[in-house]
N, C-alpha and C positions, 0 to 999 in steps of 0.2 A: 435908616430906621432899624433898631435892634428888634429881632423877632421875641416875643415873649417866652420865657422859660416855662415849662410845665411845673406848676406848684405841687403836683402829686407825683413823686419819683415812682418809677416802675420798679416793683420788687424783683430782686434777682431770681431767675428760675432755680428752683431747688433740684439737685440731682437725684436720680433714682436712688443712690444709696442713702442720702439724706432722708428721703421719704420712707425708705425701709426701716432705718433705725427709729425714726419718729413713730412708726406704727408700733414699735415694740415698748415705747415709753411707759405705757400704763402697767408693765409687768415686770416682776422681780426674776422670773425664771424663763428660760427659752428652751424649747425642745425642737431640734432639727430632725425631720423625718424624711425618708426619701421613699422610692417604690420598693416593692418587694425584691429581694435579692439585688441589692444596689451593686451598680457598676462603678468603674474608676471616676466617671464624671460626676456621679452623685456623692461618691465618698470625698472627693476633692472639693466639691461645692460646699458641702456641708463643714469641712475643715476651714476653708476659706470665710464663710459667713461667721464662724465662731470667732475667727480673728477680728473681723469687722466689728462685731458686737462687743467684744471684750476691749477693743481699742477705744470705743465710744463711751462704754459704760461698763468699766472693769468690775463694777459690784454686782453684775448680773451673772447668775449660774446659768451656763450653757451645756446642754446635753446632746450629744450626737447618738443616733439610734440606729439599731440594726433591725429591719423588718424581714423576716425570712432567713436566708442563708447567704454566705459568701460562696458563690457557686464556682466561678472559674478560678483556676490556680493562680492567675495573675492578680486577682482581686483579694485572694487570700495573702499572697506575697506583699502586695500593697499595703495592707492593714498591718501586717506583722513587721515589715521592714520600716515603715514610716511610723509605727506605733501610734495608730489612729484608735483613739479611745471610744468604743462602741458599747452602748448598753442596749440590751434587748428591748424592743419598743413596748413591750407589755410591762416592762419594769420602770419606764420613764416617769417623771414626775407628771402630775395632772392636777386640775382644779381650777379655781378662778383666777389665781395669780400667775398661770403658766401659759405662755403663748406657744402655739404650735406653728412652726414655719415648715412648709411642705417644699421640697427641693427636687428638681428634676423629675417631677410629676405633678399631676393635677387631681383635685378631688373627684370621686365617683368615675373613675376611668378603668377599674378593674386592675389597678397596679398597686393597691395597698391592701393590707390585711384587715384594717379597721377604718371605718369612715364615721366614727361616733363623734368626733370633734371637728368643728370647722376650722380651718387654719387662718391664723391672723395674716399671714403672708404666703404667697405662692410665687416661686421662681422656677421657670422652666422654658426649655427651648424646643419642646415637642409641640406639634399641632394636633391635640388630641381632644380638644372640646370638652374639657372637664365642667363641672356644675361649680360656678365661682360666686354664687350669690352670698353675701355676707362676708366675703374676703376682704380685708381692709386695704391691703397692698398687693398688686399684681405687677409682676414683670415677666411677661411672656413673649419671647422673641424667636418665632420660628425661623427667622432668617440667620440665626447663630447656629453654628455647628455643635456647640456644647454649652451647657450650663455654667461650666468652669470659666468660660470666656466671660460671661456676664459678671461672674463673681471676681475675676482679676480686675475688671473694670471697677468694681466696687472698692476694692483694695487700692487702686490708684487715685480714685477720687477722694478717699477718706485719708490717704497717705499713711497706710498702715505699713509698718516695718515688715518686710518679707523675709521669712526665715528660710533657710535652704530646704528643710523639710516641706514647708508649705509650697515654695516653688516647685519641687520635685512632684508632689501630688498634683498641682494644677496643671503642670506640664503634661504629665501622663494622662490626666483626665481629659484634657483637650486632644492630645494626640489619639488616644484610644476611640475617639468619636470621629475623628477628621481625617486621620491618615490611611485608613482602609479604602478599598474599592468596592462600590463606587463611592467617590468622596464627596461628602456634604459639608462644605465649610465656606467662609467667605474672608474677606480682608481682616475683620475683626479677630476671627480665630488665629490667622496667621501672624498678626501683630502681637497677639497675646503669647503665642509659642516663641517669638523672636525676643520678647521681653523676658520671659521666664527661663529659656534654655541656659544662658550663662550663670543663672542664679541657682540652678538646680544641681543635685548630686548625681553625676553621670554614673557612677558605680552602682549605686542604688537603683538607678532607672535600668540599667542593663539587668540587673537581678530580678527585677519586677517584670520585665517584658519577657524573660526566659525562664520560667519557673519549670520545676520538674513536673511531670505529667503521670497519672496513674494508668494502670493497664486498661481500666474501664474506658477511658478516653479513646484508645485505639480501638477497641471492641465496638464502641458506638460509631466511629468512622467507618469501620469495615462494614457494619450493618447498613448505614446509609448508603455507601457506595454500591451494595449489592441490591438495594431496594430504591435505586433512583431511575426515573422514566423520563424520557425526552418527548415532547409534543411540539414539533416545530422548533421554536426558540424558548419555549418553557421547559424548565427542568424542575420536576417535582420528586422530593426524595422523603421516604419514611424512615426516621431514625429509630424507630422502635421505642421501648421503654428506656429512658436515659437516666443516668445517675445524678445529673445536675442539669437544670433548665437551660443555662446559658450555652451549652454546647450545641443546641439547635441553631442558634444565631451564628456560631463559630463555623458550623458546616455550611450554612447559607452563604457566608462570606468565602468560604472554601470553593464552593461550586460555581458561584457567579464569575469566577476566573476562566471557566470553561468557554472556549472561543466561540461556541455556537449557541450559548445561552444568553439571552437578553432579560430573561426573568428567571428567578429562581425562588422556589417555596420549599423551605424544609419544616416538615411536621414530626413531632414526637410526643410521647407520653411521659408526663412526669407527675407522679403520684395520681391524684384524682383530676388532672386536667391534661387536655391535649393543647400543646403549644405550637404556635406557627411562626415562622420568621421568613420575611420576604425581602429580596434584594432585586434590583433592576438597574441597568446602566443606561436606561432610556431617559431623556430629558423631558420634564413635563408629565412623568409617569403617575404622579400622585399614588404611590404605593400604599400610603396610610388609608386613603379613601378606597382604594381597590380592596384591601384587606378587611375594612370595615364591612364592605358590601358582601364580602365573601362569608363572614361570620355573622351577619345580621340574623338576629333572633336566636343565636346559638351561644354567643359569647361577646367579647370586647377586643377591640383592636385599635391601633393608632400609630403614627409614625410621621416620616417626612416624605419627601418627593421619591427618593430612591431606597429607603429603608424602612421597614416596618415590622411590628410584632403584634400578636394577638394570643388569646387563650379562650379555651371553651371548657366549661366544667364537664367532667366525664360522669355522666349519671349512670350509665350502663357499661361496665367494664368487659363485658363478654367479647370475645374476639370477633364474632360475627357482627356485633353492634359497632365496634370500632371499625371494621371493614366498611360497613354502611355509611359511617361518618366520614371516612376518608373518600368515598365514592361521591358523596354529596359535595364535599369541599372541592373535589377535583372538578365536577361538573360546573359549580358556581366560578371557579377559576376560569375555566374555559369561556364561560359566557362573559365575564369581565374583561378577558383579554382578547376575545374574538378568535379563539382557536378551536371552536366546537367543530367536531367531524374530523379533525386531524388525527391520523393514526399515530399511536405512540409506539416507542421502542424502548426496551431496557437500555440504560445508559452503558452498562458494561456487561459483557458476556460472563458466564461463570469462569472463575479463574481455576486453571488446573493446579492441583496439589502434588506435593512431591514428598517422599518419605522424609522422616526426620533425619538430618545428616548425623 
């Protein structure tokens, strides 16, 4: 006896990239926006999404935006060498026929300059708990090491021709998020790197990775080294007033390599904010949650298991007020990490000086 066939065929499951493009169908123009001071992952993700949209709907005008500044020298080199077209976010198109796509960030997490417009779509790999009501399309995957990995998957799903420039951007976007220590990535990130590497421009990659650095970079590093303190396995450093905000994260990456530190929190002042960057090599550390608890009621924070960042509006710039804020942050860190009562010591003694040769 033959089994009866189902007279109602099951519809094929639509891919994430199909649903993303369909969410943009009612719009003639698309604006891609990231967090303030976009990093390589955000820049590459916007470039990749533009390729997806133009492949499916070549008539749509797509604008890539810059919110804030290109802080790190590597980020500026990436934009210049790969000729990524960025428009200041305040000059981007707006209105009823324009779809805002938020990339590598989420609404109302303190990582954007303006929150007036609700995004049509949000793509992110951070676990930051944004306000997502009213967003038509969501693709948030904290298990991914980079948003660029997600976008690389979109390109494969949509069979978008991959240019050498786009492959270079996406490779560096993933690499910058996943190759440092402590490493947070998975098989999907590794697979995307393997796919992209032979298609990328190796000479341009080397130039992006190794840009020339200004004197202020080394001055800030010296300041942080002189103002770093060790409390058991927690290292806290004050970077002072920094020339650009991303250097705080760079110094956190630098200090976590110290063989006696399992937690590092770098803190610095940039303009009217105090910025924090946390790193840990401990499994299950939930650094994003730890930093959110530390800045609770003061500012915003978020991140992953081993890497996190936060910011606090600086309402009182007086030195004594900043010192009091630093004391409060240190006490909250002690409480979260269970190091209360542990005597601290200066990380490095004062270095002797010599006469100019």
